[in-house]
N, C-alpha and C positions, 0 to 999 in steps of 0.2 A: 428074192422071189421067196415065199412063206411055203413051208413044206408042212404039210398036217402033223407032220410028227415032232415039228420044231415049232412048237408052241411058247411064248415066254410068259413065265406066271405073272398074273397081274400084280401091282406093287399093294402092299396092306393098306390102302384106302378105305375109309370107311365109304359103304354107299347107303344113302338115307339121310335121316334128319342128324342133329345131334340133341342129346336130351333137351335142353334150353330150348330149342325150336319145338322140340315136342309138346313140351309143358305150353310153350306160348298158344302153338296153335289149339292146343285143348281146352286154354283157356278161352279163348277167343271163341272157340266154337261153342262152350258150353254158357258164356255170354249171350251169345246170339241165340242159341235156343231155349234162355231165360227171356230174352224178350220177345220171343214167338211165344212162347206158352202165357207171356202176361197177355198180348195181344188178343191170344185166343180165349183167354179167360175172360177180358172185359165184351167182347163177341158173345161169348156164351151167355154171359151173365144179362145181358141185353136183350138176348131172345127167351131166357128162364132163368128166373132166379132158383136157385137149390143150393143147399149146402152141401151136396153132393159135389156139385160142377166147384165149388170153391175147395171141396177136400181134395179132388182129384188132380185139380190144376194148381192148387197149394203145394200140394206133393211135391208134383213137378218141379216148382220152383224152387222149393228147398233141395231138391235131389240137383238141380242145376248149381246153386250154391255149394254144396257137398261137392262135386266134381272141380269145382274153381278151386275151392281149399286144397283136395288132395292134389289137384296139379299143382299148386302153388310149391306144395310140400315133395314134390317127387314122384307121387304115386300115379304117372299117366296111365298104365293099363288098369288098373283097376277103377280108375275113374271113366275111362271109356268104356268098359264093360259095364260100370254102375248106369252111365248114361244112356247107353243103348238099351240096356234091359230096362230100365225105368221108365225111360219117354216110351218103349212099345207096350210097357204093362199101364202106362197113363193113357196111353191111345186106346188100348183094348178094354180099360174100364170104362173110359168114355162111349165106345159102341156100344159095350155090352150093357151098361150099368147104367147111363144116363137116357132119359127119355125123351 
């Protein structure tokens, strides 16, 4: 019977992802988002041709590529922050700047 005061400490096992798994997940996530941004760019260009559309979504595509390279070199946290903030900025720019 387990007594409340007789808890055994957990073994020193890591909970979560290994660094290699984290890098791969972020690379796949950035790749999927890059394809999504390319599709949105094509759809937006079909509805209205604008240099601003190309600029906003082109910057998002470049950002996804930078995040892939950062993840390949082990900078997964920095890449995650950049991806989240950059894509939020691209969507905000789409909503605010593009007609």
